N, C-alpha and C positions, 0 to 999 in steps of 0.2 A: 508857930503861926502857920495856919493852913491857908494857902492862896490858891487852892485848886479851883479851876473853872470847869465844871462838868458840862455846861450847855453854852457854848459860845454864841453870841448874837450876830446878826447879819452884817454889822460893821467891823467885826473882828477880822484880822488877817491871820490865817493859820499857817504856821511854818511846817513844811514837809512836802511830800509828794503824793500823787495818786488822784483818782477821780473825785473823791469826796472833797479833798482840799482844793483841787483845781476849780471845781464847780461851786465852791462856797461863795456867796454873794460878796463878802468882804474881800476875798482874793480876786474876784473879777473886777471889783472897783479899783483895787490896788494896781492890777495889771493895766487898766485903762489910764490911770494917773501916770504910771511909769512910761507908757507909750506916748502920752501927751507931752512929757518933758524929755523924752529921749534925745531929740536933736540938741536941745540946750545943753544937756549933760555931755554929749559927745563933742560938742563944740567948745566946751570949757577947757581952758588951757592949764588951769591950776587946780590942785587938789581942793583948795578952799572953795572954789566955784562949784566943783562937783559935790562937795559936802553940803553946800547951800541948797543945791537942787534936791539932793536926797532928803535933807532935813525938811524941805518944803512939802515933800510927799508925806513924810511921817506926820508933820504938823496938820496937814489937811485931813488925814485919817483920824487923828486924835481930836480934831475940832468938829467932827460930825455931831449931829443932834444927840445921838447916843454915842459917846466917844468910842472909836475903834481902838482895839488893843492888838498887840502883836503877840500871838500865843504859840507856844511850842509844847509838845507832849513831854510829860515828866518821864524820863527814862526809867525811874525806879517804880512808879506806879502804873505807867501806861496811860494815864489820864492827861 
């Protein structure tokens, strides 16, 4: 089964480093969501609370009009 995504869309979050990844619209949106919830996360006393904050960010990305995906390069193919 081939699940390669050669052309990520603007709601996708790309895992990795570098200028292209940092400036990708999905990554910019993701960083804004993280920043918005940072205080709640840091104030959380229990791992369960922290997990809820993290899950809310992931859910918001996946609930966009064109659902965002969390993508990483395939180390074997480079795609």
